mmCIF file of the C-alpha atoms, coordinates in Angstrom:
data_MODEL
# 
_entry.id   MODEL 
# 
loop_
_atom_site.group_PDB 
_atom_site.id 
_atom_site.type_symbol 
_atom_site.label_atom_id 
_atom_site.label_alt_id 
_atom_site.label_comp_id 
_atom_site.label_asym_id 
_atom_site.label_entity_id 
_atom_site.label_seq_id 
_atom_site.pdbx_PDB_ins_code 
_atom_site.Cartn_x 
_atom_site.Cartn_y 
_atom_site.Cartn_z 
_atom_site.occupancy 
_atom_site.B_iso_or_equiv 
_atom_site.pdbx_formal_charge 
_atom_site.auth_seq_id 
_atom_site.auth_comp_id 
_atom_site.auth_asym_id 
_atom_site.auth_atom_id 
_atom_site.pdbx_PDB_model_num 
ATOM 1   C CA . LEU A 1 1   ? 86.054 -49.434 42.139 1.00 0.00 ? 1   LEU A CA 1 
ATOM 2   C CA . ALA A 1 2   ? 84.922 -46.023 40.684 1.00 0.00 ? 2   ALA A CA 1 
ATOM 3   C CA . LEU A 1 3   ? 86.225 -46.485 37.484 1.00 0.00 ? 3   LEU A CA 1 
ATOM 4   C CA . ALA A 1 4   ? 84.846 -49.963 37.251 1.00 0.00 ? 4   ALA A CA 1 
ATOM 5   C CA . LEU A 1 5   ? 81.382 -49.053 38.237 1.00 0.00 ? 5   LEU A CA 1 
ATOM 6   C CA . VAL A 1 6   ? 81.615 -45.941 35.816 1.00 0.00 ? 6   VAL A CA 1 
ATOM 7   C CA . ARG A 1 7   ? 82.637 -48.100 33.016 1.00 0.00 ? 7   ARG A CA 1 
ATOM 8   C CA . LEU A 1 8   ? 80.179 -50.904 34.220 1.00 0.00 ? 8   LEU A CA 1 
ATOM 9   C CA . VAL A 1 9   ? 76.960 -48.463 34.003 1.00 0.00 ? 9   VAL A CA 1 
ATOM 10  C CA . ARG A 1 10  ? 78.254 -46.706 30.854 1.00 0.00 ? 10  ARG A CA 1 
ATOM 11  C CA . ALA A 1 11  ? 78.267 -50.076 29.067 1.00 0.00 ? 11  ALA A CA 1 
ATOM 12  C CA . ARG A 1 12  ? 75.033 -51.660 30.380 1.00 0.00 ? 12  ARG A CA 1 
ATOM 13  C CA . PRO A 1 13  ? 72.941 -48.950 31.342 1.00 0.00 ? 13  PRO A CA 1 
ATOM 14  C CA . ARG A 1 14  ? 70.094 -50.936 32.876 1.00 0.00 ? 14  ARG A CA 1 
ATOM 15  C CA . LEU A 1 15  ? 71.997 -52.125 35.761 1.00 0.00 ? 15  LEU A CA 1 
ATOM 16  C CA . ALA A 1 16  ? 72.419 -48.309 36.912 1.00 0.00 ? 16  ALA A CA 1 
ATOM 17  C CA . THR A 1 17  ? 69.524 -48.401 38.876 1.00 0.00 ? 17  THR A CA 1 
ATOM 18  C CA . ALA A 1 18  ? 70.974 -51.515 40.924 1.00 0.00 ? 18  ALA A CA 1 
ATOM 19  C CA . VAL A 1 19  ? 74.445 -49.807 40.925 1.00 0.00 ? 19  VAL A CA 1 
ATOM 20  C CA . ARG A 1 20  ? 73.344 -46.803 42.366 1.00 0.00 ? 20  ARG A CA 1 
ATOM 21  C CA . LEU A 1 21  ? 71.028 -48.588 45.063 1.00 0.00 ? 21  LEU A CA 1 
ATOM 22  C CA . LEU A 1 22  ? 73.875 -50.949 46.150 1.00 0.00 ? 22  LEU A CA 1 
ATOM 23  C CA . LEU A 1 23  ? 76.140 -48.407 46.499 1.00 0.00 ? 23  LEU A CA 1 
ATOM 24  C CA . ALA A 1 24  ? 74.158 -46.466 48.905 1.00 0.00 ? 24  ALA A CA 1 
ATOM 25  C CA . ALA A 1 25  ? 72.966 -49.110 50.689 1.00 0.00 ? 25  ALA A CA 1 
ATOM 26  C CA . ALA A 1 26  ? 77.242 -49.823 51.232 1.00 0.00 ? 26  ALA A CA 1 
ATOM 27  C CA . ILE A 1 27  ? 77.263 -46.326 52.744 1.00 0.00 ? 27  ILE A CA 1 
ATOM 28  C CA . ALA A 1 28  ? 74.331 -46.475 54.739 1.00 0.00 ? 28  ALA A CA 1 
ATOM 29  C CA . LEU A 1 29  ? 75.787 -50.041 56.322 1.00 0.00 ? 29  LEU A CA 1 
ATOM 30  C CA . LEU A 1 30  ? 78.957 -48.491 57.247 1.00 0.00 ? 30  LEU A CA 1 
ATOM 31  C CA . VAL A 1 31  ? 77.144 -45.609 58.852 1.00 0.00 ? 31  VAL A CA 1 
ATOM 32  C CA . ALA A 1 32  ? 74.651 -47.719 60.827 1.00 0.00 ? 32  ALA A CA 1 
ATOM 33  C CA . LEU A 1 33  ? 77.598 -50.089 61.908 1.00 0.00 ? 33  LEU A CA 1 
ATOM 34  C CA . GLU A 1 34  ? 79.492 -47.562 63.284 1.00 0.00 ? 34  GLU A CA 1 
ATOM 35  C CA . LEU A 1 35  ? 76.837 -46.053 65.187 1.00 0.00 ? 35  LEU A CA 1 
ATOM 36  C CA . ALA A 1 36  ? 75.883 -49.676 66.540 1.00 0.00 ? 36  ALA A CA 1 
ATOM 37  C CA . VAL A 1 37  ? 79.264 -49.596 67.442 1.00 0.00 ? 37  VAL A CA 1 
ATOM 38  C CA . ALA A 1 38  ? 79.443 -46.537 69.137 1.00 0.00 ? 38  ALA A CA 1 
ATOM 39  C CA . ALA A 1 39  ? 76.135 -47.201 71.166 1.00 0.00 ? 39  ALA A CA 1 
ATOM 40  C CA . ARG A 1 40  ? 77.327 -50.402 72.531 1.00 0.00 ? 40  ARG A CA 1 
ATOM 41  C CA . GLU A 1 41  ? 80.912 -49.184 73.237 1.00 0.00 ? 41  GLU A CA 1 
ATOM 42  C CA . GLY A 1 42  ? 79.070 -45.738 75.231 1.00 0.00 ? 42  GLY A CA 1 
ATOM 43  C CA . TRP A 1 43  ? 80.494 -43.127 73.087 1.00 0.00 ? 43  TRP A CA 1 
ATOM 44  C CA . LEU A 1 44  ? 77.011 -42.446 70.834 1.00 0.00 ? 44  LEU A CA 1 
ATOM 45  C CA . THR A 1 45  ? 75.706 -39.096 71.611 1.00 0.00 ? 45  THR A CA 1 
ATOM 46  C CA . TRP A 1 46  ? 73.290 -36.713 69.927 1.00 0.00 ? 46  TRP A CA 1 
ATOM 47  C CA . ARG A 1 47  ? 76.323 -34.771 68.826 1.00 0.00 ? 47  ARG A CA 1 
ATOM 48  C CA . THR A 1 48  ? 77.508 -37.854 67.164 1.00 0.00 ? 48  THR A CA 1 
ATOM 49  C CA . LEU A 1 49  ? 74.647 -37.917 65.011 1.00 0.00 ? 49  LEU A CA 1 
ATOM 50  C CA . LEU A 1 50  ? 74.671 -34.519 63.890 1.00 0.00 ? 50  LEU A CA 1 
ATOM 51  C CA . PRO A 1 51  ? 75.984 -34.788 60.314 1.00 0.00 ? 51  PRO A CA 1 
ATOM 52  C CA . LEU A 1 52  ? 77.742 -31.421 60.556 1.00 0.00 ? 52  LEU A CA 1 
ATOM 53  C CA . GLU A 1 53  ? 81.225 -32.011 59.378 1.00 0.00 ? 53  GLU A CA 1 
ATOM 54  C CA . LEU A 1 54  ? 81.502 -31.431 55.709 1.00 0.00 ? 54  LEU A CA 1 
ATOM 55  C CA . CYS A 1 55  ? 82.360 -34.977 55.164 1.00 0.00 ? 55  CYS A CA 1 
ATOM 56  C CA . ASP A 1 56  ? 78.958 -36.268 56.994 1.00 0.00 ? 56  ASP A CA 1 
ATOM 57  C CA . ALA A 1 57  ? 77.187 -34.292 55.095 1.00 0.00 ? 57  ALA A CA 1 
ATOM 58  C CA . ALA A 1 58  ? 78.318 -35.230 52.008 1.00 0.00 ? 58  ALA A CA 1 
ATOM 59  C CA . MET A 1 59  ? 77.934 -38.934 52.834 1.00 0.00 ? 59  MET A CA 1 
ATOM 60  C CA . VAL A 1 60  ? 74.356 -38.249 53.601 1.00 0.00 ? 60  VAL A CA 1 
ATOM 61  C CA . LEU A 1 61  ? 73.559 -36.055 50.427 1.00 0.00 ? 61  LEU A CA 1 
ATOM 62  C CA . ALA A 1 62  ? 75.420 -38.925 48.922 1.00 0.00 ? 62  ALA A CA 1 
ATOM 63  C CA . VAL A 1 63  ? 72.865 -41.317 49.834 1.00 0.00 ? 63  VAL A CA 1 
ATOM 64  C CA . ILE A 1 64  ? 70.351 -39.116 49.110 1.00 0.00 ? 64  ILE A CA 1 
ATOM 65  C CA . THR A 1 65  ? 71.405 -38.508 45.637 1.00 0.00 ? 65  THR A CA 1 
ATOM 66  C CA . LEU A 1 66  ? 72.080 -42.083 44.694 1.00 0.00 ? 66  LEU A CA 1 
ATOM 67  C CA . VAL A 1 67  ? 68.534 -43.168 45.733 1.00 0.00 ? 67  VAL A CA 1 
ATOM 68  C CA . ARG A 1 68  ? 66.958 -40.211 43.949 1.00 0.00 ? 68  ARG A CA 1 
ATOM 69  C CA . PRO A 1 69  ? 69.792 -38.662 41.152 1.00 0.00 ? 69  PRO A CA 1 
ATOM 70  C CA . GLY A 1 70  ? 69.622 -35.136 40.525 1.00 0.00 ? 70  GLY A CA 1 
ATOM 71  C CA . ARG A 1 71  ? 72.700 -32.490 39.009 1.00 0.00 ? 71  ARG A CA 1 
ATOM 72  C CA . ARG A 1 72  ? 71.889 -30.007 41.932 1.00 0.00 ? 72  ARG A CA 1 
ATOM 73  C CA . ALA A 1 73  ? 72.688 -32.609 44.661 1.00 0.00 ? 73  ALA A CA 1 
ATOM 74  C CA . ALA A 1 74  ? 75.200 -34.474 42.474 1.00 0.00 ? 74  ALA A CA 1 
ATOM 75  C CA . GLU A 1 75  ? 77.366 -31.235 41.800 1.00 0.00 ? 75  GLU A CA 1 
ATOM 76  C CA . VAL A 1 76  ? 77.572 -30.780 45.483 1.00 0.00 ? 76  VAL A CA 1 
ATOM 77  C CA . VAL A 1 77  ? 78.730 -34.275 46.208 1.00 0.00 ? 77  VAL A CA 1 
ATOM 78  C CA . TYR A 1 78  ? 80.509 -34.135 43.108 1.00 0.00 ? 78  TYR A CA 1 
ATOM 79  C CA . PHE A 1 79  ? 82.829 -30.880 44.444 1.00 0.00 ? 79  PHE A CA 1 
ATOM 80  C CA . TRP A 1 80  ? 82.353 -31.638 48.716 1.00 0.00 ? 80  TRP A CA 1 
ATOM 81  C CA . ALA A 1 81  ? 83.822 -35.654 47.792 1.00 0.00 ? 81  ALA A CA 1 
ATOM 82  C CA . GLY A 1 82  ? 86.739 -34.250 45.504 1.00 0.00 ? 82  GLY A CA 1 
ATOM 83  C CA . SER A 1 83  ? 87.993 -31.734 47.813 1.00 0.00 ? 83  SER A CA 1 
ATOM 84  C CA . GLY A 1 84  ? 86.935 -32.655 51.755 1.00 0.00 ? 84  GLY A CA 1 
ATOM 85  C CA . SER A 1 85  ? 86.534 -36.197 51.352 1.00 0.00 ? 85  SER A CA 1 
ATOM 86  C CA . LEU A 1 86  ? 89.437 -36.707 49.376 1.00 0.00 ? 86  LEU A CA 1 
ATOM 87  C CA . LEU A 1 87  ? 91.663 -34.344 51.545 1.00 0.00 ? 87  LEU A CA 1 
ATOM 88  C CA . ALA A 1 88  ? 90.126 -36.284 54.729 1.00 0.00 ? 88  ALA A CA 1 
ATOM 89  C CA . MET A 1 89  ? 91.661 -39.376 53.469 1.00 0.00 ? 89  MET A CA 1 
ATOM 90  C CA . LEU A 1 90  ? 95.357 -37.694 52.718 1.00 0.00 ? 90  LEU A CA 1 
ATOM 91  C CA . THR A 1 91  ? 95.251 -36.121 56.311 1.00 0.00 ? 91  THR A CA 1 
ATOM 92  C CA . PRO A 1 92  ? 92.835 -38.393 58.414 1.00 0.00 ? 92  PRO A CA 1 
ATOM 93  C CA . GLU A 1 93  ? 92.445 -37.594 61.972 1.00 0.00 ? 93  GLU A CA 1 
ATOM 94  C CA . LEU A 1 94  ? 92.419 -40.942 63.274 1.00 0.00 ? 94  LEU A CA 1 
ATOM 95  C CA . PRO A 1 95  ? 94.600 -42.358 66.441 1.00 0.00 ? 95  PRO A CA 1 
ATOM 96  C CA . TRP A 1 96  ? 94.427 -45.629 65.057 1.00 0.00 ? 96  TRP A CA 1 
ATOM 97  C CA . SER A 1 97  ? 95.491 -47.949 62.168 1.00 0.00 ? 97  SER A CA 1 
ATOM 98  C CA . PHE A 1 98  ? 94.596 -50.511 60.576 1.00 0.00 ? 98  PHE A CA 1 
ATOM 99  C CA . PRO A 1 99  ? 93.126 -53.256 61.447 1.00 0.00 ? 99  PRO A CA 1 
ATOM 100 C CA . ARG A 1 100 ? 91.019 -51.455 63.827 1.00 0.00 ? 100 ARG A CA 1 
ATOM 101 C CA . TRP A 1 101 ? 87.476 -51.223 62.849 1.00 0.00 ? 101 TRP A CA 1 
ATOM 102 C CA . GLU A 1 102 ? 87.770 -47.479 63.353 1.00 0.00 ? 102 GLU A CA 1 
ATOM 103 C CA . PHE A 1 103 ? 90.064 -47.140 60.684 1.00 0.00 ? 103 PHE A CA 1 
ATOM 104 C CA . VAL A 1 104 ? 88.513 -49.451 58.524 1.00 0.00 ? 104 VAL A CA 1 
ATOM 105 C CA . VAL A 1 105 ? 85.028 -47.461 58.615 1.00 0.00 ? 105 VAL A CA 1 
ATOM 106 C CA . PHE A 1 106 ? 86.797 -44.095 58.330 1.00 0.00 ? 106 PHE A CA 1 
ATOM 107 C CA . PHE A 1 107 ? 88.168 -44.981 54.725 1.00 0.00 ? 107 PHE A CA 1 
ATOM 108 C CA . GLY A 1 108 ? 85.851 -46.976 53.629 1.00 0.00 ? 108 GLY A CA 1 
ATOM 109 C CA . LEU A 1 109 ? 83.054 -44.308 54.268 1.00 0.00 ? 109 LEU A CA 1 
ATOM 110 C CA . HIS A 1 110 ? 84.813 -41.480 52.603 1.00 0.00 ? 110 HIS A CA 1 
ATOM 111 C CA . GLY A 1 111 ? 85.880 -43.698 49.842 1.00 0.00 ? 111 GLY A CA 1 
ATOM 112 C CA . LEU A 1 112 ? 82.322 -45.312 49.145 1.00 0.00 ? 112 LEU A CA 1 
ATOM 113 C CA . VAL A 1 113 ? 81.629 -41.293 48.932 1.00 0.00 ? 113 VAL A CA 1 
ATOM 114 C CA . LEU A 1 114 ? 84.534 -40.755 46.328 1.00 0.00 ? 114 LEU A CA 1 
ATOM 115 C CA . VAL A 1 115 ? 82.779 -43.576 43.968 1.00 0.00 ? 115 VAL A CA 1 
ATOM 116 C CA . ALA A 1 116 ? 79.518 -42.230 44.515 1.00 0.00 ? 116 ALA A CA 1 
ATOM 117 C CA . ALA A 1 117 ? 80.805 -38.904 43.369 1.00 0.00 ? 117 ALA A CA 1 
ATOM 118 C CA . ALA A 1 118 ? 82.126 -40.253 40.230 1.00 0.00 ? 118 ALA A CA 1 
ATOM 119 C CA . LEU A 1 119 ? 79.079 -42.549 39.679 1.00 0.00 ? 119 LEU A CA 1 
ATOM 120 C CA . LEU A 1 120 ? 76.812 -39.947 39.776 1.00 0.00 ? 120 LEU A CA 1 
ATOM 121 C CA . VAL A 1 121 ? 78.983 -37.540 37.548 1.00 0.00 ? 121 VAL A CA 1 
ATOM 122 C CA . PHE A 1 122 ? 80.689 -39.678 34.691 1.00 0.00 ? 122 PHE A CA 1 
ATOM 123 C CA . GLY A 1 123 ? 78.646 -42.654 35.114 1.00 0.00 ? 123 GLY A CA 1 
ATOM 124 C CA . LEU A 1 124 ? 74.914 -41.809 35.455 1.00 0.00 ? 124 LEU A CA 1 
ATOM 125 C CA . GLY A 1 125 ? 75.431 -38.138 33.485 1.00 0.00 ? 125 GLY A CA 1 
ATOM 126 C CA . GLN A 1 126 ? 74.435 -35.870 36.455 1.00 0.00 ? 126 GLN A CA 1 
ATOM 127 C CA . ARG A 1 127 ? 77.460 -33.442 35.233 1.00 0.00 ? 127 ARG A CA 1 
ATOM 128 C CA . PRO A 1 128 ? 77.703 -30.026 37.103 1.00 0.00 ? 128 PRO A CA 1 
ATOM 129 C CA . ARG A 1 129 ? 76.047 -26.961 35.638 1.00 0.00 ? 129 ARG A CA 1 
ATOM 130 C CA . PRO A 1 130 ? 77.612 -23.577 34.494 1.00 0.00 ? 130 PRO A CA 1 
ATOM 131 C CA . GLY A 1 131 ? 78.814 -21.820 37.545 1.00 0.00 ? 131 GLY A CA 1 
ATOM 132 C CA . ALA A 1 132 ? 78.822 -24.600 39.532 1.00 0.00 ? 132 ALA A CA 1 
ATOM 133 C CA . ALA A 1 133 ? 82.222 -24.355 41.319 1.00 0.00 ? 133 ALA A CA 1 
ATOM 134 C CA . TRP A 1 134 ? 80.826 -21.127 42.852 1.00 0.00 ? 134 TRP A CA 1 
ATOM 135 C CA . ARG A 1 135 ? 77.884 -22.656 43.439 1.00 0.00 ? 135 ARG A CA 1 
ATOM 136 C CA . ALA A 1 136 ? 79.300 -24.851 45.680 1.00 0.00 ? 136 ALA A CA 1 
ATOM 137 C CA . LEU A 1 137 ? 81.244 -22.201 47.544 1.00 0.00 ? 137 LEU A CA 1 
ATOM 138 C CA . GLY A 1 138 ? 78.247 -20.567 48.520 1.00 0.00 ? 138 GLY A CA 1 
ATOM 139 C CA . ILE A 1 139 ? 76.360 -23.873 49.314 1.00 0.00 ? 139 ILE A CA 1 
ATOM 140 C CA . THR A 1 140 ? 79.852 -24.845 51.804 1.00 0.00 ? 140 THR A CA 1 
ATOM 141 C CA . ALA A 1 141 ? 79.778 -21.086 53.154 1.00 0.00 ? 141 ALA A CA 1 
ATOM 142 C CA . GLY A 1 142 ? 75.980 -21.821 53.992 1.00 0.00 ? 142 GLY A CA 1 
ATOM 143 C CA . TRP A 1 143 ? 77.017 -25.060 55.667 1.00 0.00 ? 143 TRP A CA 1 
ATOM 144 C CA . ALA A 1 144 ? 80.079 -23.416 57.341 1.00 0.00 ? 144 ALA A CA 1 
ATOM 145 C CA . ALA A 1 145 ? 77.870 -20.651 58.924 1.00 0.00 ? 145 ALA A CA 1 
ATOM 146 C CA . LEU A 1 146 ? 74.944 -23.553 60.269 1.00 0.00 ? 146 LEU A CA 1 
ATOM 147 C CA . ALA A 1 147 ? 78.012 -25.290 61.617 1.00 0.00 ? 147 ALA A CA 1 
ATOM 148 C CA . GLY A 1 148 ? 79.423 -22.074 63.528 1.00 0.00 ? 148 GLY A CA 1 
ATOM 149 C CA . LEU A 1 149 ? 76.233 -20.975 64.928 1.00 0.00 ? 149 LEU A CA 1 
ATOM 150 C CA . VAL A 1 150 ? 75.803 -24.903 66.572 1.00 0.00 ? 150 VAL A CA 1 
ATOM 151 C CA . ASN A 1 151 ? 79.370 -24.493 67.614 1.00 0.00 ? 151 ASN A CA 1 
ATOM 152 C CA . LEU A 1 152 ? 78.975 -21.277 69.337 1.00 0.00 ? 152 LEU A CA 1 
ATOM 153 C CA . ALA A 1 153 ? 75.674 -22.756 70.950 1.00 0.00 ? 153 ALA A CA 1 
ATOM 154 C CA . LEU A 1 154 ? 77.176 -26.167 72.119 1.00 0.00 ? 154 LEU A CA 1 
ATOM 155 C CA . GLY A 1 155 ? 80.513 -25.534 72.528 1.00 0.00 ? 155 GLY A CA 1 
ATOM 156 C CA . THR A 1 156 ? 81.306 -28.145 69.452 1.00 0.00 ? 156 THR A CA 1 
ATOM 157 C CA . ASN A 1 157 ? 84.256 -27.766 66.861 1.00 0.00 ? 157 ASN A CA 1 
ATOM 158 C CA . PHE A 1 158 ? 82.219 -28.661 63.729 1.00 0.00 ? 158 PHE A CA 1 
ATOM 159 C CA . MET A 1 159 ? 84.383 -28.504 60.106 1.00 0.00 ? 159 MET A CA 1 
ATOM 160 C CA . TYR A 1 160 ? 87.057 -26.964 62.659 1.00 0.00 ? 160 TYR A CA 1 
ATOM 161 C CA . LEU A 1 161 ? 85.873 -23.449 62.905 1.00 0.00 ? 161 LEU A CA 1 
ATOM 162 C CA . ARG A 1 162 ? 86.640 -23.367 66.698 1.00 0.00 ? 162 ARG A CA 1 
ATOM 163 C CA . HIS A 1 163 ? 90.577 -24.765 66.422 1.00 0.00 ? 163 HIS A CA 1 
ATOM 164 C CA . LYS A 1 164 ? 92.495 -26.735 64.339 1.00 0.00 ? 164 LYS A CA 1 
ATOM 165 C CA . PRO A 1 165 ? 92.473 -30.940 64.412 1.00 0.00 ? 165 PRO A CA 1 
ATOM 166 C CA . THR A 1 166 ? 94.969 -32.280 66.949 1.00 0.00 ? 166 THR A CA 1 
ATOM 167 C CA . VAL A 1 167 ? 97.034 -33.621 63.937 1.00 0.00 ? 167 VAL A CA 1 
ATOM 168 C CA . ALA A 1 168 ? 98.671 -32.147 61.215 1.00 0.00 ? 168 ALA A CA 1 
ATOM 169 C CA . THR A 1 169 ? 96.648 -31.167 58.569 1.00 0.00 ? 169 THR A CA 1 
ATOM 170 C CA . PRO A 1 170 ? 96.995 -28.841 55.226 1.00 0.00 ? 170 PRO A CA 1 
ATOM 171 C CA . LEU A 1 171 ? 95.187 -26.247 57.917 1.00 0.00 ? 171 LEU A CA 1 
ATOM 172 C CA . ASP A 1 172 ? 98.597 -25.963 59.602 1.00 0.00 ? 172 ASP A CA 1 
ATOM 173 C CA . TRP A 1 173 ? 99.758 -23.982 56.612 1.00 0.00 ? 173 TRP A CA 1 
ATOM 174 C CA . MET A 1 174 ? 96.989 -21.721 56.536 1.00 0.00 ? 174 MET A CA 1 
ATOM 175 C CA . GLY A 1 175 ? 97.460 -19.421 59.687 1.00 0.00 ? 175 GLY A CA 1 
ATOM 176 C CA . PRO A 1 176 ? 95.993 -19.243 63.176 1.00 0.00 ? 176 PRO A CA 1 
ATOM 177 C CA . TRP A 1 177 ? 92.748 -18.938 63.843 1.00 0.00 ? 177 TRP A CA 1 
ATOM 178 C CA . PRO A 1 178 ? 90.610 -17.100 62.228 1.00 0.00 ? 178 PRO A CA 1 
ATOM 179 C CA . VAL A 1 179 ? 92.848 -16.705 59.099 1.00 0.00 ? 179 VAL A CA 1 
ATOM 180 C CA . TYR A 1 180 ? 92.647 -20.487 58.065 1.00 0.00 ? 180 TYR A CA 1 
ATOM 181 C CA . ILE A 1 181 ? 89.259 -20.237 57.985 1.00 0.00 ? 181 ILE A CA 1 
ATOM 182 C CA . ALA A 1 182 ? 89.504 -17.380 55.017 1.00 0.00 ? 182 ALA A CA 1 
ATOM 183 C CA . THR A 1 183 ? 92.490 -19.386 53.550 1.00 0.00 ? 183 THR A CA 1 
ATOM 184 C CA . GLY A 1 184 ? 90.710 -22.283 53.536 1.00 0.00 ? 184 GLY A CA 1 
ATOM 185 C CA . ALA A 1 185 ? 87.588 -20.927 51.654 1.00 0.00 ? 185 ALA A CA 1 
ATOM 186 C CA . LEU A 1 186 ? 89.784 -20.072 49.172 1.00 0.00 ? 186 LEU A CA 1 
ATOM 187 C CA . VAL A 1 187 ? 91.896 -22.878 48.776 1.00 0.00 ? 187 VAL A CA 1 
ATOM 188 C CA . ALA A 1 188 ? 88.220 -24.558 48.581 1.00 0.00 ? 188 ALA A CA 1 
ATOM 189 C CA . LEU A 1 189 ? 87.196 -22.044 45.616 1.00 0.00 ? 189 LEU A CA 1 
ATOM 190 C CA . ALA A 1 190 ? 90.462 -23.222 43.871 1.00 0.00 ? 190 ALA A CA 1 
ATOM 191 C CA . LEU A 1 191 ? 89.751 -26.801 44.264 1.00 0.00 ? 191 LEU A CA 1 
ATOM 192 C CA . PHE A 1 192 ? 86.428 -26.587 42.830 1.00 0.00 ? 192 PHE A CA 1 
ATOM 193 C CA . HIS A 1 193 ? 87.382 -24.861 39.888 1.00 0.00 ? 193 HIS A CA 1 
ATOM 194 C CA . LEU A 1 194 ? 89.677 -27.620 39.748 1.00 0.00 ? 194 LEU A CA 1 
ATOM 195 C CA . LEU A 1 195 ? 87.354 -29.759 39.716 1.00 0.00 ? 195 LEU A CA 1 
ATOM 196 C CA . ALA A 1 196 ? 85.212 -28.390 37.191 1.00 0.00 ? 196 ALA A CA 1 
ATOM 197 C CA . LEU A 1 197 ? 87.724 -28.146 34.573 1.00 0.00 ? 197 LEU A CA 1 
ATOM 198 C CA . PRO A 1 198 ? 86.525 -31.602 32.674 1.00 0.00 ? 198 PRO A CA 1 
ATOM 199 C CA . PHE A 1 199 ? 83.680 -29.659 32.209 1.00 0.00 ? 199 PHE A CA 1 
ATOM 200 C CA . ARG A 1 200 ? 84.449 -26.284 31.050 1.00 0.00 ? 200 ARG A CA 1 
ATOM 201 C CA . GLY A 1 201 ? 84.663 -27.504 27.258 1.00 0.00 ? 201 GLY A CA 1 
ATOM 202 C CA . GLU A 1 202 ? 80.924 -28.701 27.054 1.00 0.00 ? 202 GLU A CA 1 
ATOM 203 C CA . TRP A 1 203 ? 80.002 -25.849 28.853 1.00 0.00 ? 203 TRP A CA 1 
ATOM 204 C CA . ARG A 1 204 ? 81.452 -23.348 26.229 1.00 0.00 ? 204 ARG A CA 1 
ATOM 205 C CA . ARG A 1 205 ? 79.830 -25.315 23.304 1.00 0.00 ? 205 ARG A CA 1 
ATOM 206 C CA . ALA A 1 206 ? 76.583 -25.137 25.105 1.00 0.00 ? 206 ALA A CA 1 
ATOM 207 C CA . ARG A 1 207 ? 77.028 -21.533 25.102 1.00 0.00 ? 207 ARG A CA 1 
ATOM 208 C CA . GLU A 1 208 ? 78.336 -21.726 21.499 1.00 0.00 ? 208 GLU A CA 1 
ATOM 209 C CA . ALA A 1 209 ? 75.425 -23.688 20.390 1.00 0.00 ? 209 ALA A CA 1 
# 
């Protein structure tokens, strides 16, 4: 889907606005569906509504940036989706399997955020700027600090800052608490630099121009 939409907006730029708005609507619709079911089943709480998990923040930012594109926001969506959303899909903390609606919504939302990142960066030209990997790390650290303060106040575990997930994830390879937080930051920086590789050539050419 990402490849198809990128090729579509490159070949037919006049469709770009419709494509990005439809994608934003699809993400918002899935979020609304999840919240509606949560309300019906009685597990919707104010904690559920806080978008402090990195993937939830990426979803919100993706919708905002699809509606109002900008390079600063798009590069954050790109790095968060290419690392956090992708890893969440590879190692999901889900007690359900297909065809449960929770399974479909989880992979649908995370997958559409990845599609949004690809569309913004490679289709709409909202490409990361020089130094983007370090900026993304700083923004991520700031978001983690905010989540940590909320965790201290409310006893929550946003971004797994208080303890690891209950299922096997790459955090299990990163040591005990709080070592895995620092290790995770280093891994995130490495992933951000890998995600920045496609743009290093154009950054170098821009400096030489």
